[in-house]
N, CA, C, O and the ligand as a Tripos MOL2 file, in Angstrom:
@<TRIPOS>MOLECULE
protein
  277   275    70     0     0
PROTEIN
NO_CHARGES

@<TRIPOS>ATOM
      1 N         291.6110  143.9570  -16.1890 N.3       1 MET1
      2 CA        291.0330  143.1200  -17.1120 C.3       1 MET1
      3 C         290.7490  143.8710  -18.5040 C.2       1 MET1
      4 O         290.0610  144.8890  -18.5690 O.2       1 MET1
      5 N         291.2760  143.3340  -19.4660 N.am      2 ASN2
      6 CA        291.1610  144.0140  -20.8820 C.3       2 ASN2
      7 C         290.3220  143.2330  -21.8160 C.2       2 ASN2
      8 O         290.3940  142.0070  -21.8950 O.2       2 ASN2
      9 N         289.5100  143.9790  -22.5340 N.am      3 ILE3
     10 CA        288.6300  143.2250  -23.5120 C.3       3 ILE3
     11 C         288.6750  144.0080  -24.7060 C.2       3 ILE3
     12 O         288.4530  145.2180  -24.7490 O.2       3 ILE3
     13 N         289.0250  143.1400  -25.8510 N.am      4 GLU4
     14 CA        289.1510  144.0390  -27.1120 C.3       4 GLU4
     15 C         287.9660  143.4870  -27.9940 C.2       4 GLU4
     16 O         287.6940  142.2940  -28.1250 O.2       4 GLU4
     17 N         287.2580  144.6210  -28.6190 N.am      5 LEU5
     18 CA        286.0700  144.2360  -29.3290 C.3       5 LEU5
     19 C         286.5670  144.6830  -30.8680 C.2       5 LEU5
     20 O         287.4600  145.4980  -31.0950 O.2       5 LEU5
     21 N         285.8140  143.9910  -31.8280 N.am      6 LYS6
     22 CA        285.9380  144.3280  -33.0320 C.3       6 LYS6
     23 C         284.4750  145.1220  -33.3050 C.2       6 LYS6
     24 O         283.4060  144.5430  -33.1090 O.2       6 LYS6
     25 N         284.5320  146.1660  -33.6610 N.am      7 VAL7
     26 CA        283.1990  146.9800  -33.9530 C.3       7 VAL7
     27 C         283.0870  147.3980  -35.5830 C.2       7 VAL7
     28 O         283.9380  148.0580  -36.1790 O.2       7 VAL7
     29 N         282.0500  146.9550  -36.0720 N.am      8 SER8
     30 CA        281.8600  147.2150  -37.2420 C.3       8 SER8
     31 C         280.5320  148.3970  -37.5570 C.2       8 SER8
     32 O         279.5620  148.6030  -36.8270 O.2       8 SER8
     33 N         280.8110  148.9730  -38.6970 N.am      9 GLY9
     34 CA        279.8560  149.9910  -39.0120 C.3       9 GLY9
     35 C         280.1910  151.3990  -38.6570 C.2       9 GLY9
     36 O         279.3540  152.2630  -38.9220 O.2       9 GLY9
     37 N         281.4180  151.7650  -38.0360 N.am     10 MET10
     38 CA        281.9990  152.9740  -37.5480 C.3      10 MET10
     39 C         282.2950  153.8220  -38.8710 C.2      10 MET10
     40 O         283.0180  153.2200  -39.6640 O.2      10 MET10
     41 N         281.9730  154.8210  -39.1850 N.am     11 THR11
     42 CA        282.3150  155.6470  -40.1590 C.3      11 THR11
     43 C         283.0450  157.1310  -40.1290 C.2      11 THR11
     44 O         283.7660  157.6500  -40.9810 O.2      11 THR11
     45 N         282.6450  157.5840  -38.9640 N.am     12 CYS12
     46 CA        283.2950  158.8350  -38.8050 C.3      12 CYS12
     47 C         283.5860  159.0560  -37.2290 C.2      12 CYS12
     48 O         283.5240  158.1160  -36.4360 O.2      12 CYS12
     49 N         283.9050  160.3590  -36.8460 N.am     13 GLY13
     50 CA        284.1660  160.6210  -35.4460 C.3      13 GLY13
     51 C         283.0000  160.5460  -34.4680 C.2      13 GLY13
     52 O         283.1270  160.3230  -33.2640 O.2      13 GLY13
     53 N         281.7980  160.7660  -35.1370 N.am     14 HIS14
     54 CA        280.6480  160.8520  -34.2800 C.3      14 HIS14
     55 C         280.2690  159.3140  -33.9430 C.2      14 HIS14
     56 O         279.8210  159.0180  -32.8360 O.2      14 HIS14
     57 N         280.4580  158.4300  -34.8810 N.am     15 CYS15
     58 CA        280.3900  156.9560  -34.3670 C.3      15 CYS15
     59 C         281.3160  156.6290  -33.4720 C.2      15 CYS15
     60 O         280.9000  155.9100  -32.5630 O.2      15 CYS15
     61 N         282.7340  157.0050  -33.4280 N.am     16 GLU16
     62 CA        283.6600  156.7030  -32.5510 C.3      16 GLU16
     63 C         283.1480  157.0720  -31.1230 C.2      16 GLU16
     64 O         283.1920  156.3450  -30.1300 O.2      16 GLU16
     65 N         282.6250  158.4180  -31.2160 N.am     17 THR17
     66 CA        282.3000  158.8250  -29.9000 C.3      17 THR17
     67 C         280.9880  158.1950  -29.2830 C.2      17 THR17
     68 O         280.8440  158.1060  -28.0630 O.2      17 THR17
     69 N         280.1290  157.8030  -30.1030 N.am     18 ALA18
     70 CA        278.9510  157.0520  -29.8390 C.3      18 ALA18
     71 C         279.1070  155.6380  -29.1420 C.2      18 ALA18
     72 O         278.3550  155.2000  -28.2710 O.2      18 ALA18
     73 N         280.1110  155.0580  -29.6270 N.am     19 VAL19
     74 CA        280.5970  153.7370  -29.2120 C.3      19 VAL19
     75 C         281.3210  153.7170  -28.1790 C.2      19 VAL19
     76 O         281.2140  152.7890  -27.3770 O.2      19 VAL19
     77 N         282.2570  154.8000  -27.9820 N.am     20 SER20
     78 CA        282.8590  154.9740  -26.6440 C.3      20 SER20
     79 C         282.0050  155.3840  -25.5090 C.2      20 SER20
     80 O         282.1660  154.8920  -24.3920 O.2      20 SER20
     81 N         280.9870  156.3870  -25.7950 N.am     21 LYS21
     82 CA        280.0430  156.4650  -24.9030 C.3      21 LYS21
     83 C         279.3970  155.3120  -24.3080 C.2      21 LYS21
     84 O         279.3920  155.0730  -23.1010 O.2      21 LYS21
     85 N         278.8860  154.6510  -25.1540 N.am     22 ALA22
     86 CA        278.0860  153.5400  -24.9470 C.3      22 ALA22
     87 C         278.8480  152.4350  -24.0030 C.2      22 ALA22
     88 O         278.2640  151.9430  -23.0370 O.2      22 ALA22
     89 N         280.1350  152.0940  -24.3350 N.am     23 LEU23
     90 CA        280.8570  151.2440  -23.5710 C.3      23 LEU23
     91 C         281.1980  151.8680  -22.1480 C.2      23 LEU23
     92 O         281.1560  151.2060  -21.1110 O.2      23 LEU23
     93 N         281.5380  153.2050  -22.2100 N.am     24 LYS24
     94 CA        281.6180  153.7220  -20.8810 C.3      24 LYS24
     95 C         280.5200  153.7860  -19.8320 C.2      24 LYS24
     96 O         280.7270  153.9890  -18.6360 O.2      24 LYS24
     97 N         279.3510  153.5990  -20.3850 N.am     25 GLY25
     98 CA        278.1190  153.3110  -19.5580 C.3      25 GLY25
     99 C         278.1250  152.0020  -18.8810 C.2      25 GLY25
    100 O         277.3420  151.8070  -17.9510 O.2      25 GLY25
    101 N         278.8790  151.1620  -19.2410 N.am     26 ILE26
    102 CA        278.7130  149.7480  -18.8150 C.3      26 ILE26
    103 C         279.3360  149.5420  -17.5010 C.2      26 ILE26
    104 O         280.4500  149.9950  -17.2380 O.2      26 ILE26
    105 N         278.5870  148.8260  -16.6280 N.am     27 GLU27
    106 CA        279.2950  148.7400  -15.2000 C.3      27 GLU27
    107 C         280.5630  148.0900  -15.1450 C.2      27 GLU27
    108 O         280.8310  147.0630  -15.7690 O.2      27 GLU27
    109 N         281.3700  148.7320  -14.3550 N.am     28 GLY28
    110 CA        282.7840  148.2460  -14.3340 C.3      28 GLY28
    111 C         283.8110  148.5440  -15.4010 C.2      28 GLY28
    112 O         284.9050  147.9820  -15.4480 O.2      28 GLY28
    113 N         283.4000  149.4490  -16.2440 N.am     29 VAL29
    114 CA        284.3590  149.9350  -17.1570 C.3      29 VAL29
    115 C         285.0390  151.1860  -16.8010 C.2      29 VAL29
    116 O         284.3850  152.2040  -16.5750 O.2      29 VAL29
    117 N         286.4070  151.1590  -16.7360 N.am     30 GLN30
    118 CA        287.0140  152.0650  -16.2540 C.3      30 GLN30
    119 C         287.7640  153.0500  -17.6040 C.2      30 GLN30
    120 O         287.8960  154.2690  -17.4950 O.2      30 GLN30
    121 N         288.0990  152.4540  -18.5530 N.am     31 SER31
    122 CA        288.6630  153.1840  -19.6200 C.3      31 SER31
    123 C         288.1890  152.6050  -21.0810 C.2      31 SER31
    124 O         287.9370  151.4030  -21.1650 O.2      31 SER31
    125 N         288.0820  153.3470  -22.0880 N.am     32 VAL32
    126 CA        287.8430  152.8780  -23.3490 C.3      32 VAL32
    127 C         288.4660  153.5510  -24.3990 C.2      32 VAL32
    128 O         288.5220  154.7790  -24.4650 O.2      32 VAL32
    129 N         288.9750  152.7180  -25.2930 N.am     33 GLN33
    130 CA        289.8080  153.2300  -26.3520 C.3      33 GLN33
    131 C         289.2570  152.9240  -27.7110 C.2      33 GLN33
    132 O         289.4090  151.7870  -28.1580 O.2      33 GLN33
    133 N         288.6420  153.8200  -28.3910 N.am     34 VAL34
    134 CA        288.0120  153.2410  -29.7420 C.3      34 VAL34
    135 C         288.8690  153.8000  -30.8130 C.2      34 VAL34
    136 O         289.2580  154.9560  -30.9780 O.2      34 VAL34
    137 N         289.0660  152.7760  -31.4700 N.am     35 ASP35
    138 CA        289.9410  153.1330  -32.9640 C.3      35 ASP35
    139 C         289.0700  152.9570  -34.2280 C.2      35 ASP35
    140 O         288.6760  151.8780  -34.6730 O.2      35 ASP35
    141 N         288.8670  153.9960  -34.6600 N.am     36 LEU36
    142 CA        287.9600  154.1020  -35.7240 C.3      36 LEU36
    143 C         288.3350  153.4310  -37.0070 C.2      36 LEU36
    144 O         287.5820  152.6720  -37.6170 O.2      36 LEU36
    145 N         289.6660  153.7870  -37.4170 N.am     37 LYS37
    146 CA        290.3820  153.2000  -38.5240 C.3      37 LYS37
    147 C         290.4260  151.6400  -38.4720 C.2      37 LYS37
    148 O         290.2140  151.0180  -39.5130 O.2      37 LYS37
    149 N         290.6390  151.1100  -37.5370 N.am     38 ASN38
    150 CA        290.8540  149.8050  -37.2540 C.3      38 ASN38
    151 C         289.7310  149.0770  -36.9510 C.2      38 ASN38
    152 O         289.7340  147.8470  -36.9990 O.2      38 ASN38
    153 N         288.6850  149.7850  -36.6140 N.am     39 GLY39
    154 CA        287.3740  149.2910  -36.2890 C.3      39 GLY39
    155 C         287.5150  148.2570  -34.7790 C.2      39 GLY39
    156 O         286.9040  147.1980  -34.6300 O.2      39 GLY39
    157 N         288.3650  148.8050  -33.8690 N.am     40 THR40
    158 CA        288.2540  148.1560  -32.6260 C.3      40 THR40
    159 C         287.9790  149.0950  -31.4710 C.2      40 THR40
    160 O         287.9820  150.3140  -31.6490 O.2      40 THR40
    161 N         287.7540  148.5760  -30.3500 N.am     41 ALA41
    162 CA        287.5990  149.0950  -29.0290 C.3      41 ALA41
    163 C         288.2030  148.4290  -27.8890 C.2      41 ALA41
    164 O         287.8890  147.2830  -27.5650 O.2      41 ALA41
    165 N         289.0700  149.1330  -27.2720 N.am     42 LYS42
    166 CA        289.8010  148.4200  -26.2130 C.3      42 LYS42
    167 C         289.0350  149.0120  -24.8110 C.2      42 LYS42
    168 O         288.8820  150.2090  -24.5680 O.2      42 LYS42
    169 N         288.6200  147.9550  -24.0050 N.am     43 VAL43
    170 CA        288.0310  148.4150  -22.8410 C.3      43 VAL43
    171 C         288.7540  147.6790  -21.5680 C.2      43 VAL43
    172 O         288.9870  146.4760  -21.4480 O.2      43 VAL43
    173 N         289.0130  148.6320  -20.7440 N.am     44 GLU44
    174 CA        289.4600  148.2130  -19.4560 C.3      44 GLU44
    175 C         288.5760  148.3090  -18.1940 C.2      44 GLU44
    176 O         287.8470  149.2790  -17.9850 O.2      44 GLU44
    177 N         288.6700  147.3340  -17.4300 N.am     45 GLY45
    178 CA        287.6880  147.4090  -16.2760 C.3      45 GLY45
    179 C         287.7530  146.3030  -15.3980 C.2      45 GLY45
    180 O         288.5260  145.3590  -15.5620 O.2      45 GLY45
    181 N         286.9030  146.4160  -14.4150 N.am     46 GLN46
    182 CA        286.6970  145.2600  -13.3700 C.3      46 GLN46
    183 C         285.4450  144.4980  -13.4840 C.2      46 GLN46
    184 O         284.3880  145.1100  -13.3300 O.2      46 GLN46
    185 N         285.4330  143.3400  -13.7150 N.am     47 ASN47
    186 CA        284.2850  142.4400  -13.8090 C.3      47 ASN47
    187 C         283.3430  142.8790  -14.9700 C.2      47 ASN47
    188 O         282.1270  142.9730  -14.8050 O.2      47 ASN47
    189 N         283.9450  143.1330  -16.1110 N.am     48 VAL48
    190 CA        282.9000  143.6940  -17.0900 C.3      48 VAL48
    191 C         282.5230  142.4840  -17.9250 C.2      48 VAL48
    192 O         283.3210  141.6640  -18.3790 O.2      48 VAL48
    193 N         281.2850  142.4790  -18.0600 N.am     49 SER49
    194 CA        280.6110  141.4760  -18.9950 C.3      49 SER49
    195 C         280.9110  141.6600  -20.4380 C.2      49 SER49
    196 O         280.5290  142.7230  -20.9290 O.2      49 SER49
    197 N         281.5610  140.7640  -21.2460 N.am     50 PRO50
    198 CA        281.8040  141.0840  -22.6000 C.3      50 PRO50
    199 C         280.4690  141.3150  -23.4330 C.2      50 PRO50
    200 O         280.3100  142.0710  -24.3910 O.2      50 PRO50
    201 N         279.5270  140.4470  -22.8050 N.am     51 ASN51
    202 CA        278.0800  140.4210  -23.5710 C.3      51 ASN51
    203 C         277.4020  141.6360  -23.3250 C.2      51 ASN51
    204 O         276.6310  142.0760  -24.1780 O.2      51 ASN51
    205 N         277.6140  142.2810  -22.1700 N.am     52 ALA52
    206 CA        276.9350  143.8000  -21.8800 C.3      52 ALA52
    207 C         277.6770  144.7890  -22.7620 C.2      52 ALA52
    208 O         277.0730  145.7650  -23.2070 O.2      52 ALA52
    209 N         279.0590  144.5670  -23.0550 N.am     53 LEU53
    210 CA        279.6340  145.6090  -23.8670 C.3      53 LEU53
    211 C         279.0160  145.4570  -25.2490 C.2      53 LEU53
    212 O         278.4740  146.3810  -25.8550 O.2      53 LEU53
    213 N         279.1670  143.9790  -25.7750 N.am     54 ILE54
    214 CA        278.5150  143.9300  -27.1350 C.3      54 ILE54
    215 C         277.0580  144.4470  -27.3410 C.2      54 ILE54
    216 O         276.7670  145.0320  -28.3850 O.2      54 ILE54
    217 N         276.2190  144.2560  -26.4400 N.am     55 ALA55
    218 CA        274.9170  144.7320  -26.4410 C.3      55 ALA55
    219 C         274.7250  146.0390  -26.3730 C.2      55 ALA55
    220 O         273.6730  146.5270  -26.7880 O.2      55 ALA55
    221 N         275.7560  146.8300  -25.8160 N.am     56 ALA56
    222 CA        275.6820  148.1570  -25.6970 C.3      56 ALA56
    223 C         276.0790  148.8080  -27.1530 C.2      56 ALA56
    224 O         275.5190  149.8260  -27.5590 O.2      56 ALA56
    225 N         277.0740  148.1400  -27.8820 N.am     57 VAL57
    226 CA        277.3500  148.6640  -29.2130 C.3      57 VAL57
    227 C         276.3410  148.4190  -30.2170 C.2      57 VAL57
    228 O         276.2090  149.1900  -31.1680 O.2      57 VAL57
    229 N         275.6130  147.3830  -30.0640 N.am     58 ILE58
    230 CA        274.5760  146.8720  -30.9330 C.3      58 ILE58
    231 C         273.4200  147.8330  -30.7870 C.2      58 ILE58
    232 O         272.8630  148.2760  -31.7920 O.2      58 ILE58
    233 N         273.0310  148.1810  -29.5290 N.am     59 ASP59
    234 CA        272.0640  149.1050  -29.2430 C.3      59 ASP59
    235 C         272.1850  150.4890  -29.8990 C.2      59 ASP59
    236 O         271.2000  151.1880  -30.1360 O.2      59 ASP59
    237 N         273.5340  150.8690  -30.1980 N.am     60 GLU60
    238 CA        273.9010  152.1190  -30.7330 C.3      60 GLU60
    239 C         273.8580  151.8830  -32.1880 C.2      60 GLU60
    240 O         273.9770  152.9040  -32.8650 O.2      60 GLU60
    241 N         273.7220  150.8270  -32.7920 N.am     61 GLY61
    242 CA        273.4290  150.5650  -34.1970 C.3      61 GLY61
    243 C         274.6850  150.0560  -34.9930 C.2      61 GLY61
    244 O         274.7680  150.0820  -36.2210 O.2      61 GLY61
    245 N         275.6040  149.6120  -34.1760 N.am     62 TYR62
    246 CA        276.8460  149.0380  -34.7600 C.3      62 TYR62
    247 C         277.0660  147.6330  -34.3750 C.2      62 TYR62
    248 O         276.4640  147.1700  -33.4060 O.2      62 TYR62
    249 N         277.8560  146.9520  -35.0400 N.am     63 GLY63
    250 CA        278.0190  145.3620  -34.9360 C.3      63 GLY63
    251 C         279.4420  145.3170  -34.0430 C.2      63 GLY63
    252 O         280.3920  146.0740  -34.2420 O.2      63 GLY63
    253 N         279.3910  144.3550  -33.1000 N.am     64 ALA64
    254 CA        280.4710  144.0170  -32.2580 C.3      64 ALA64
    255 C         280.7040  142.4830  -31.9050 C.2      64 ALA64
    256 O         279.7320  141.7530  -31.7070 O.2      64 ALA64
    257 N         281.8050  142.0810  -31.8420 N.am     65 THR65
    258 CA        282.3450  140.8980  -31.4300 C.3      65 THR65
    259 C         283.5270  140.9530  -30.5650 C.2      65 THR65
    260 O         284.2500  141.9490  -30.5750 O.2      65 THR65
    261 N         283.7580  139.9720  -29.8400 N.am     66 VAL66
    262 CA        285.0940  140.1380  -28.8840 C.3      66 VAL66
    263 C         286.0540  139.7230  -29.9060 C.2      66 VAL66
    264 O         285.7780  138.9190  -30.7970 O.2      66 VAL66
    265 N         287.2670  140.3310  -29.7440 N.am     67 ALA67
    266 CA        288.4370  140.1620  -30.9150 C.3      67 ALA67
    267 C         289.0420  138.8310  -30.2780 C.2      67 ALA67
    268 O         289.2500  138.6140  -29.0850 O.2      67 ALA67
    269 N         289.3020  137.8810  -31.5160 N.am     68 GLY68
    270 CA        289.9110  136.7730  -31.0020 C.3      68 GLY68
    271 C         289.1630  135.6250  -30.5180 C.2      68 GLY68
    272 O         289.6290  134.5240  -30.2250 O.2      68 GLY68
    273 N         287.9310  136.0100  -30.4640 N.am     69 ALA69
    274 CA        286.9420  134.8950  -29.9080 C.3      69 ALA69
    275 C         286.3820  134.1010  -30.9540 C.2      69 ALA69
    276 O         285.5950  133.1930  -30.6860 O.2      69 ALA69
    277 CU        279.5140  158.3610  -37.8250 Cu       70 CU70
@<TRIPOS>BOND
     1     1     2 1
     2     2     3 1
     3     3     4 2
     4     3     5 am
     5     5     6 1
     6     6     7 1
     7     7     8 2
     8     7     9 am
     9     9    10 1
    10    10    11 1
    11    11    12 2
    12    11    13 am
    13    13    14 1
    14    14    15 1
    15    15    16 2
    16    15    17 am
    17    17    18 1
    18    18    19 1
    19    19    20 2
    20    19    21 am
    21    21    22 1
    22    22    23 1
    23    23    24 2
    24    23    25 am
    25    25    26 1
    26    26    27 1
    27    27    28 2
    28    27    29 am
    29    29    30 1
    30    30    31 1
    31    31    32 2
    32    31    33 am
    33    33    34 1
    34    34    35 1
    35    35    36 2
    36    35    37 am
    37    37    38 1
    38    38    39 1
    39    39    40 2
    40    39    41 am
    41    41    42 1
    42    42    43 1
    43    43    44 2
    44    43    45 am
    45    45    46 1
    46    46    47 1
    47    47    48 2
    48    47    49 am
    49    49    50 1
    50    50    51 1
    51    51    52 2
    52    51    53 am
    53    53    54 1
    54    54    55 1
    55    55    56 2
    56    55    57 am
    57    57    58 1
    58    58    59 1
    59    59    60 2
    60    59    61 am
    61    61    62 1
    62    62    63 1
    63    63    64 2
    64    63    65 am
    65    65    66 1
    66    66    67 1
    67    67    68 2
    68    67    69 am
    69    69    70 1
    70    70    71 1
    71    71    72 2
    72    71    73 am
    73    73    74 1
    74    74    75 1
    75    75    76 2
    76    75    77 am
    77    77    78 1
    78    78    79 1
    79    79    80 2
    80    79    81 am
    81    81    82 1
    82    82    83 1
    83    83    84 2
    84    83    85 am
    85    85    86 1
    86    86    87 1
    87    87    88 2
    88    87    89 am
    89    89    90 1
    90    90    91 1
    91    91    92 2
    92    91    93 am
    93    93    94 1
    94    94    95 1
    95    95    96 2
    96    95    97 am
    97    97    98 1
    98    98    99 1
    99    99   100 2
   100    99   101 am
   101   101   102 1
   102   102   103 1
   103   103   104 2
   104   103   105 am
   105   105   106 1
   106   106   107 1
   107   107   108 2
   108   107   109 am
   109   109   110 1
   110   110   111 1
   111   111   112 2
   112   111   113 am
   113   113   114 1
   114   114   115 1
   115   115   116 2
   116   115   117 am
   117   117   118 1
   118   118   119 1
   119   119   120 2
   120   119   121 am
   121   121   122 1
   122   122   123 1
   123   123   124 2
   124   123   125 am
   125   125   126 1
   126   126   127 1
   127   127   128 2
   128   127   129 am
   129   129   130 1
   130   130   131 1
   131   131   132 2
   132   131   133 am
   133   133   134 1
   134   134   135 1
   135   135   136 2
   136   135   137 am
   137   137   138 1
   138   138   139 1
   139   139   140 2
   140   139   141 am
   141   141   142 1
   142   142   143 1
   143   143   144 2
   144   143   145 am
   145   145   146 1
   146   146   147 1
   147   147   148 2
   148   147   149 am
   149   149   150 1
   150   150   151 1
   151   151   152 2
   152   151   153 am
   153   153   154 1
   154   154   155 1
   155   155   156 2
   156   155   157 am
   157   157   158 1
   158   158   159 1
   159   159   160 2
   160   159   161 am
   161   161   162 1
   162   162   163 1
   163   163   164 2
   164   163   165 am
   165   165   166 1
   166   166   167 1
   167   167   168 2
   168   167   169 am
   169   169   170 1
   170   170   171 1
   171   171   172 2
   172   171   173 am
   173   173   174 1
   174   174   175 1
   175   175   176 2
   176   175   177 am
   177   177   178 1
   178   178   179 1
   179   179   180 2
   180   179   181 am
   181   181   182 1
   182   182   183 1
   183   183   184 2
   184   183   185 am
   185   185   186 1
   186   186   187 1
   187   187   188 2
   188   187   189 am
   189   189   190 1
   190   190   191 1
   191   191   192 2
   192   191   193 am
   193   193   194 1
   194   194   195 1
   195   195   196 2
   196   195   197 am
   197   197   198 1
   198   198   199 1
   199   199   200 2
   200   199   201 am
   201   201   202 1
   202   202   203 1
   203   203   204 2
   204   203   205 am
   205   205   206 1
   206   206   207 1
   207   207   208 2
   208   207   209 am
   209   209   210 1
   210   210   211 1
   211   211   212 2
   212   211   213 am
   213   213   214 1
   214   214   215 1
   215   215   216 2
   216   215   217 am
   217   217   218 1
   218   218   219 1
   219   219   220 2
   220   219   221 am
   221   221   222 1
   222   222   223 1
   223   223   224 2
   224   223   225 am
   225   225   226 1
   226   226   227 1
   227   227   228 2
   228   227   229 am
   229   229   230 1
   230   230   231 1
   231   231   232 2
   232   231   233 am
   233   233   234 1
   234   234   235 1
   235   235   236 2
   236   235   237 am
   237   237   238 1
   238   238   239 1
   239   239   240 2
   240   239   241 am
   241   241   242 1
   242   242   243 1
   243   243   244 2
   244   243   245 am
   245   245   246 1
   246   246   247 1
   247   247   248 2
   248   247   249 am
   249   249   250 1
   250   250   251 1
   251   251   252 2
   252   251   253 am
   253   253   254 1
   254   254   255 1
   255   255   256 2
   256   255   257 am
   257   257   258 1
   258   258   259 1
   259   259   260 2
   260   259   261 am
   261   261   262 1
   262   262   263 1
   263   263   264 2
   264   263   265 am
   265   265   266 1
   266   266   267 1
   267   267   268 2
   268   267   269 am
   269   269   270 1
   270   270   271 1
   271   271   272 2
   272   271   273 am
   273   273   274 1
   274   274   275 1
   275   275   276 2
@<TRIPOS>SUBSTRUCTURE
     1 MET1         2 RESIDUE 1 A MET
     2 ASN2         6 RESIDUE 1 A ASN
     3 ILE3        10 RESIDUE 1 A ILE
     4 GLU4        14 RESIDUE 1 A GLU
     5 LEU5        18 RESIDUE 1 A LEU
     6 LYS6        22 RESIDUE 1 A LYS
     7 VAL7        26 RESIDUE 1 A VAL
     8 SER8        30 RESIDUE 1 A SER
     9 GLY9        34 RESIDUE 1 A GLY
    10 MET10       38 RESIDUE 1 A MET
    11 THR11       42 RESIDUE 1 A THR
    12 CYS12       46 RESIDUE 1 A CYS
    13 GLY13       50 RESIDUE 1 A GLY
    14 HIS14       54 RESIDUE 1 A HIS
    15 CYS15       58 RESIDUE 1 A CYS
    16 GLU16       62 RESIDUE 1 A GLU
    17 THR17       66 RESIDUE 1 A THR
    18 ALA18       70 RESIDUE 1 A ALA
    19 VAL19       74 RESIDUE 1 A VAL
    20 SER20       78 RESIDUE 1 A SER
    21 LYS21       82 RESIDUE 1 A LYS
    22 ALA22       86 RESIDUE 1 A ALA
    23 LEU23       90 RESIDUE 1 A LEU
    24 LYS24       94 RESIDUE 1 A LYS
    25 GLY25       98 RESIDUE 1 A GLY
    26 ILE26      102 RESIDUE 1 A ILE
    27 GLU27      106 RESIDUE 1 A GLU
    28 GLY28      110 RESIDUE 1 A GLY
    29 VAL29      114 RESIDUE 1 A VAL
    30 GLN30      118 RESIDUE 1 A GLN
    31 SER31      122 RESIDUE 1 A SER
    32 VAL32      126 RESIDUE 1 A VAL
    33 GLN33      130 RESIDUE 1 A GLN
    34 VAL34      134 RESIDUE 1 A VAL
    35 ASP35      138 RESIDUE 1 A ASP
    36 LEU36      142 RESIDUE 1 A LEU
    37 LYS37      146 RESIDUE 1 A LYS
    38 ASN38      150 RESIDUE 1 A ASN
    39 GLY39      154 RESIDUE 1 A GLY
    40 THR40      158 RESIDUE 1 A THR
    41 ALA41      162 RESIDUE 1 A ALA
    42 LYS42      166 RESIDUE 1 A LYS
    43 VAL43      170 RESIDUE 1 A VAL
    44 GLU44      174 RESIDUE 1 A GLU
    45 GLY45      178 RESIDUE 1 A GLY
    46 GLN46      182 RESIDUE 1 A GLN
    47 ASN47      186 RESIDUE 1 A ASN
    48 VAL48      190 RESIDUE 1 A VAL
    49 SER49      194 RESIDUE 1 A SER
    50 PRO50      198 RESIDUE 1 A PRO
    51 ASN51      202 RESIDUE 1 A ASN
    52 ALA52      206 RESIDUE 1 A ALA
    53 LEU53      210 RESIDUE 1 A LEU
    54 ILE54      214 RESIDUE 1 A ILE
    55 ALA55      218 RESIDUE 1 A ALA
    56 ALA56      222 RESIDUE 1 A ALA
    57 VAL57      226 RESIDUE 1 A VAL
    58 ILE58      230 RESIDUE 1 A ILE
    59 ASP59      234 RESIDUE 1 A ASP
    60 GLU60      238 RESIDUE 1 A GLU
    61 GLY61      242 RESIDUE 1 A GLY
    62 TYR62      246 RESIDUE 1 A TYR
    63 GLY63      250 RESIDUE 1 A GLY
    64 ALA64      254 RESIDUE 1 A ALA
    65 THR65      258 RESIDUE 1 A THR
    66 VAL66      262 RESIDUE 1 A VAL
    67 ALA67      266 RESIDUE 1 A ALA
    68 GLY68      270 RESIDUE 1 A GLY
    69 ALA69      274 RESIDUE 1 A ALA
    70 CU70       277 GROUP 0 **** ****
């Protein structure tokens, strides 16, 4: 299962790493690809809760929504 998030507020590589790390900490997540330039994060995993992903990104101080939702 793939979920694409729109992430706002990322300005540098540190932000990219912080978002990536936060998403990888969510249950069921297998891989994360954060694109700083486009402000997106692609998450692959099993039974991943989109709301948990969004909450993790917001906890880091960024904005997140599910892309296309
Ligand atoms: Cu940064």
